[in-house]
C-alpha positions as CSV (number, residue, x, y, z in Angstrom):
1,M,22.0,7.5,16.1
2,V,22.0,6.2,12.5
3,Y,19.0,4.4,11.1
4,D,18.7,2.4,7.9
5,K,15.8,2.7,5.5
6,A,13.6,0.3,7.5
7,G,14.1,2.5,10.6
8,I,16.5,0.1,12.4
9,S,19.3,1.7,14.2
10,D,23.0,0.6,14.0
11,S,22.9,-0.1,17.7
12,V,20.4,-3.0,17.4
13,K,21.7,-4.6,14.2
14,G,23.1,-8.0,14.8
15,Q,20.6,-8.6,17.6
16,G,18.0,-10.5,15.6
17,H,16.9,-7.7,13.2
18,W,17.1,-8.1,9.5
19,S,16.7,-5.1,7.1
20,E,14.6,-5.1,4.0
21,T,16.9,-5.6,0.9
22,D,16.4,-6.2,-2.8
23,E,16.0,-9.9,-1.9
24,T,13.3,-9.5,0.7
25,P,9.7,-8.2,0.6
26,T,9.2,-4.5,1.2
27,L,6.4,-3.5,3.5
28,T,4.1,-0.9,1.9
29,L,1.0,1.2,2.7
30,F,-1.5,2.7,0.3
31,L,-1.8,6.5,0.5
32,N,-4.7,8.6,-0.5
33,D,-2.4,11.6,-0.7
34,L,1.3,12.4,-0.5
35,E,0.9,15.2,2.1
36,D,3.6,15.6,4.8
37,R,1.4,14.1,7.6
38,S,0.6,11.0,5.5
39,L,4.2,10.4,4.6
40,R,5.3,11.0,8.3
41,R,2.8,8.4,9.6
42,V,4.1,5.8,7.1
43,K,7.7,6.5,8.0
44,Q,6.9,6.3,11.7
45,L,5.7,2.7,11.2
46,G,9.0,1.8,9.6
47,V,7.3,1.2,6.2
48,I,9.5,1.9,3.2
49,G,7.2,1.4,0.2
50,V,4.3,3.6,-0.9
51,S,1.4,2.9,-3.2
52,T,-1.1,5.3,-4.4
53,A,-4.0,5.5,-6.9
54,S,-2.8,8.3,-9.3
55,L,-0.6,11.3,-9.6
56,D,-1.7,14.5,-7.9
57,T,-2.5,15.8,-11.4
58,G,-5.2,13.2,-12.1
59,G,-5.6,10.0,-14.2
60,L,-3.3,8.4,-16.6
61,E,-4.2,10.7,-19.4
62,T,-2.6,13.6,-17.5
63,W,0.7,11.8,-16.9
64,T,4.0,13.4,-17.9
65,D,7.6,12.5,-17.0
66,A,7.8,15.7,-14.9
67,D,4.7,14.9,-12.9
68,L,5.7,11.4,-12.1
69,R,9.2,12.5,-11.2
70,R,7.8,15.2,-8.9
71,N,5.7,12.6,-7.1
72,I,8.6,10.1,-6.8
73,D,10.9,12.8,-5.5
74,R,8.2,14.0,-3.1
75,V,8.0,10.5,-1.5
76,A,11.8,10.2,-1.5
77,E,12.1,13.4,0.5
78,A,10.5,11.4,3.4
79,D,13.1,8.7,2.8
80,L,10.3,6.5,1.3
81,E,9.9,4.9,-2.1
82,L,7.0,5.3,-4.5
83,R,6.8,1.7,-5.8
84,N,3.3,1.2,-7.2
85,I,0.5,3.3,-8.7
86,M,-2.9,1.7,-9.2
87,F,-5.0,2.5,-12.2
88,D,-8.4,1.4,-13.6
89,P,-8.7,0.7,-17.3
90,S,-11.7,2.4,-18.8
91,E,-15.0,0.8,-19.5
92,R,-14.2,1.0,-23.2
93,V,-11.2,-1.2,-22.6
94,K,-12.9,-3.6,-20.2
95,F,-16.0,-4.0,-22.3
96,G,-14.4,-3.9,-25.8
97,E,-16.2,-0.8,-26.8
98,S,-15.4,1.7,-29.5
99,G,-12.5,3.9,-28.5
100,R,-10.6,1.3,-26.5
101,D,-7.6,1.5,-28.8
102,E,-7.2,5.2,-27.9
103,D,-7.5,4.3,-24.1
104,I,-5.0,1.5,-24.4
105,E,-2.6,3.9,-26.1
106,T,-3.0,6.2,-23.1
107,I,-2.1,3.3,-20.8
108,I,0.9,2.4,-22.9
109,K,2.2,6.0,-22.7
110,A,1.8,6.0,-18.9
111,I,3.7,2.7,-18.8
112,Q,6.5,4.2,-20.8
113,I,6.7,7.2,-18.5
114,A,6.8,4.8,-15.5
115,G,9.7,3.0,-17.1
116,R,11.7,6.1,-17.8
117,Q,11.1,7.4,-14.2
118,G,11.8,4.1,-12.5
119,L,8.3,3.2,-11.2
120,P,8.5,-0.6,-11.0
121,V,4.9,-1.7,-10.7
122,M,1.5,-0.6,-11.9
123,E,-1.5,-2.4,-10.4
124,Y,-4.9,-2.5,-11.9
125,N,-8.4,-4.1,-11.8
126,F,-10.5,-5.6,-14.6
127,Y,-13.9,-5.9,-13.0
128,A,-17.1,-5.8,-15.0
129,H,-18.6,-4.9,-11.6
130,R,-17.2,-5.3,-8.1
131,I,-20.0,-6.9,-6.1
132,V,-19.3,-5.1,-2.8
133,E,-23.1,-5.1,-2.1
134,G,-22.5,-8.6,-0.7
135,Y,-20.6,-7.3,2.3
136,K,-21.9,-6.3,5.7
137,V,-20.1,-5.4,8.9
138,V,-20.3,-8.0,11.7
139,P,-18.9,-7.9,15.2
140,G,-15.5,-9.2,15.9
141,R,-13.4,-9.4,19.0
142,G,-14.0,-6.6,21.4
143,G,-16.7,-5.2,19.2
144,S,-14.5,-4.5,16.3
145,G,-16.1,-4.5,12.8
146,L,-15.3,-7.4,10.4
147,M,-16.3,-7.5,6.7
148,D,-18.5,-10.4,6.1
149,F,-19.5,-11.6,2.6
150,N,-22.3,-13.9,1.6
151,N,-23.3,-14.6,-2.0
152,D,-27.0,-15.0,-1.1
153,R,-27.2,-11.3,-0.6
154,I,-26.3,-10.5,-4.2
155,K,-26.8,-13.6,-6.3
156,D,-30.0,-12.3,-7.9
157,L,-29.1,-8.7,-8.3
158,P,-29.5,-7.4,-11.9
159,P,-27.0,-5.1,-13.7
160,L,-26.9,-1.5,-12.4
161,Q,-29.2,0.9,-14.1
162,G,-27.9,1.8,-17.6
163,Q,-25.4,-1.1,-17.6
164,T,-25.5,-4.5,-19.2
165,A,-24.3,-7.9,-18.1
166,H,-21.0,-9.2,-19.7
167,S,-20.3,-12.9,-20.1
168,I,-17.1,-14.3,-18.8
169,D,-16.1,-15.2,-22.4
170,E,-16.5,-11.6,-23.4
171,M,-14.4,-10.5,-20.5
172,W,-11.7,-13.0,-21.4
173,D,-11.6,-11.7,-25.0
174,N,-11.3,-8.1,-23.8
175,V,-8.5,-8.7,-21.3
176,T,-6.6,-10.8,-23.9
177,Y,-6.8,-7.9,-26.3
178,F,-5.6,-5.6,-23.6
179,L,-2.7,-7.7,-22.5
180,K,-1.4,-8.4,-26.0
181,A,-1.3,-4.7,-26.6
182,V,0.3,-3.5,-23.4
183,I,2.6,-6.3,-22.1
184,P,5.2,-5.8,-24.9
185,A,5.3,-2.1,-24.0
186,A,5.6,-3.0,-20.3
187,E,8.5,-5.5,-21.0
188,E,10.3,-2.8,-23.0
189,A,9.8,-0.3,-20.2
190,N,10.8,-2.8,-17.5
191,V,7.5,-2.2,-15.7
192,R,5.5,-5.0,-14.1
193,L,1.7,-5.0,-14.3
194,A,-0.2,-6.6,-11.4
195,L,-3.8,-7.5,-11.9
196,H,-5.7,-7.8,-8.6
197,P,-8.0,-10.8,-8.1
198,N,-11.7,-10.3,-8.0
199,D,-12.6,-9.5,-4.4
200,P,-15.2,-10.5,-3.5
201,P,-14.6,-13.5,-5.8
202,A,-18.3,-14.4,-6.3
203,P,-18.8,-16.3,-9.6
204,I,-21.3,-13.7,-10.9
205,S,-21.3,-10.0,-10.2
206,R,-24.7,-8.4,-11.1
207,G,-24.9,-10.8,-14.1
208,S,-21.3,-10.4,-15.3
209,G,-18.6,-13.1,-15.2
210,Q,-15.5,-12.5,-13.1
211,I,-12.3,-13.5,-14.9
212,M,-10.2,-13.3,-11.7
213,G,-12.8,-15.0,-9.5
214,S,-11.0,-18.3,-9.4
215,V,-7.4,-19.5,-9.2
216,E,-7.9,-21.2,-12.5
217,G,-8.7,-17.7,-13.9
218,W,-5.5,-16.3,-12.4
219,K,-3.5,-19.1,-14.1
220,R,-5.2,-18.5,-17.4
221,L,-4.5,-14.8,-17.2
222,A,-0.8,-15.4,-16.5
223,D,-0.6,-17.7,-19.6
224,I,-2.1,-15.2,-22.0
225,V,1.2,-13.5,-22.3
226,P,3.8,-15.4,-20.3
227,S,6.0,-12.7,-18.9
228,P,7.1,-11.2,-15.6
229,S,5.4,-8.0,-16.8
230,N,2.1,-9.9,-16.9
231,G,1.6,-10.7,-13.3
232,I,-0.9,-10.7,-10.5
233,T,-1.4,-9.2,-7.1
234,F,-1.1,-12.3,-5.0
235,D,-3.6,-12.0,-2.2
236,C,-3.4,-14.7,0.4
237,G,-6.8,-13.7,1.8
238,V,-8.6,-14.1,-1.5
239,T,-6.8,-17.4,-2.1
240,R,-8.3,-18.8,1.1
241,E,-11.7,-17.2,0.2
242,L,-11.5,-19.4,-2.9
243,G,-10.7,-22.5,-0.8
244,H,-7.1,-22.9,-1.9
245,D,-3.8,-23.2,0.0
246,P,-2.1,-19.8,-0.1
247,V,1.4,-21.3,0.2
248,E,0.8,-23.6,-2.8
249,I,-0.6,-20.8,-5.0
250,C,2.2,-18.4,-3.9
251,R,4.7,-21.0,-5.0
252,Y,3.0,-21.6,-8.3
253,F,3.1,-17.9,-9.3
254,G,6.4,-17.3,-7.7
255,E,8.1,-20.0,-9.7
256,R,6.9,-18.2,-12.8
257,D,8.1,-14.8,-11.5
258,Q,4.6,-13.4,-11.9
259,I,3.9,-12.1,-8.4
260,N,4.2,-8.4,-8.9
261,H,2.5,-7.2,-5.7
262,V,1.3,-9.0,-2.5
263,H,-1.7,-8.3,-0.3
264,F,-1.3,-9.9,3.1
265,R,-4.4,-10.5,5.1
266,N,-6.5,-13.2,6.8
267,V,-10.0,-14.7,6.5
268,V,-12.3,-17.4,7.7
269,T,-14.0,-19.2,4.8
270,R,-17.1,-21.3,5.3
271,T,-18.0,-21.9,1.7
272,P,-15.4,-21.1,-0.9
273,Q,-16.3,-18.1,-3.1
274,L,-19.7,-17.7,-1.4
275,D,-19.4,-17.2,2.3
276,Y,-16.5,-15.8,4.3
277,T,-15.4,-13.2,6.8
278,E,-12.3,-11.0,6.7
279,V,-10.9,-11.1,10.2
280,W,-7.9,-9.8,12.2
281,I,-4.6,-10.8,10.6
282,D,-3.7,-13.0,13.6
283,E,-6.9,-15.1,13.9
284,G,-8.0,-16.5,10.5
285,Q,-7.4,-19.7,8.5
286,V,-4.4,-18.4,6.6
287,D,-1.0,-19.5,8.0
288,M,0.5,-16.0,7.7
289,F,4.0,-17.2,8.8
290,A,4.0,-19.9,6.2
291,V,3.0,-17.4,3.5
292,M,5.7,-15.0,4.5
293,S,8.3,-17.8,4.8
294,E,7.5,-18.8,1.2
295,L,7.9,-15.2,0.0
296,V,11.2,-15.0,1.8
297,R,12.3,-18.4,0.4
298,Q,11.6,-17.1,-3.1
299,K,13.5,-13.9,-2.4
300,Y,10.5,-12.0,-3.5
301,P,11.7,-8.4,-3.7
302,R,8.6,-6.3,-4.3
303,L,5.9,-4.8,-2.2
304,I,3.8,-6.6,0.5
305,Y,0.7,-4.7,1.7
306,P,-0.9,-5.8,5.0
307,E,-4.3,-4.6,4.1
308,H,-8.0,-4.6,5.3
309,P,-7.6,-4.2,9.0
310,P,-11.0,-4.5,10.8
311,E,-12.8,-1.4,12.1
312,N,-11.7,-0.4,15.7
313,D,-12.8,2.2,18.2
314,S,-9.6,4.2,17.9
315,D,-10.0,4.8,14.2
316,T,-13.7,5.4,14.5
317,E,-13.1,8.1,17.1
318,F,-10.0,9.6,15.5
319,P,-10.2,8.9,11.7
320,F,-7.3,9.8,9.5
321,N,-8.0,9.8,5.8
322,G,-4.4,10.0,4.5
323,V,-3.3,6.4,5.0
324,S,-5.6,3.9,3.4
325,A,-8.9,5.5,4.2
326,T,-9.6,5.9,7.9
327,T,-7.9,2.9,9.5
328,Y,-4.5,4.1,10.6
329,T,-4.5,2.4,14.0
330,G,-5.6,-0.8,12.3
331,F,-2.8,-0.5,9.8
332,A,-0.3,0.0,12.6
333,Y,-1.4,-3.4,13.9
334,T,-1.2,-5.2,10.6
335,V,2.2,-3.6,9.7
336,G,3.6,-4.7,13.1
337,Y,2.3,-8.2,12.6
338,A,3.6,-8.4,9.1
339,R,7.0,-7.1,10.2
340,A,7.2,-9.7,13.0
341,M,6.4,-12.5,10.5
342,M,9.1,-11.3,8.1
343,Q,11.7,-11.0,10.8
344,A,10.8,-14.5,12.0
345,A,11.0,-15.9,8.5
346,L,14.3,-14.1,7.8
347,A,15.7,-15.4,11.1
348,T,14.6,-19.0,10.3
349,Q,16.2,-18.7,6.9
350,A,19.4,-17.3,8.4
351,A,19.6,-20.2,10.8
352,G,19.3,-22.6,7.8
353,N,16.1,-24.2,9.0
């Protein structure tokens, strides 16, 4: 029997199944390693795209063409595609400290290597501090564990020992300096950068402002250097955490061709920015089918990551660290749900509805 890259056999094509193409989203999972067992588990779920945090040789400063090519080929041997590598700019870059120009040059060299080797997306964060202290696990259906955020838990926390608070104006100055340096290189290399929103999107994180803690901030960032290479990771869950309509925001950035990665998950928000719970992908306030339909309508062709599955007994009893920490069973559920949404959206589009 012959299978295409999405794992769909010739015998079932034409029976309501649509393959991923260069005009559809591509399902992805994040891998902590590129070992055989991790790649096999991704392949078994019918996922094509792979994201990871770095090369097996270390951080950006270690990158060479040969190293990146070896990693790309390693993934390709499993009939998968390495489509995104996440990196974290140094504190010298984020905080405008002495030495940031050298660190930015390291990032530019990595972008140039990515362009030469055909890596399409590099995702990054620009946190002064990620206020994960505001999370706690609360019970969900069947006793599963849901991540719950409340700003009251963290609103008065001081900067961490040895660190200082950074104003939002300072952070905007620093990210502007960074983008004006790296985006021209990314454009020349045909590489897209994707900045992830602040998550949690609390307005203050241990005294520091969060430039990506509001949709207005997302828009401001996209306008600093208007370019497809200066894009965001559109996260429909964070969008709802902020109290916005994910479809509307997806359309805004899609029309500007500045969605360079997608995180696909659901939440229940009680007070925007301040009080919400990450829930199972099928039970929150986000209309997941509407979001997927908008991406299909746009012919969005890059990665979509059905992330943050709740804790469940299977993964607690049988943890597997290769695929996105220890939640493989949870990811099997979110991947299946996302694929169903995409198949339904593609079927609706094909029917002309």
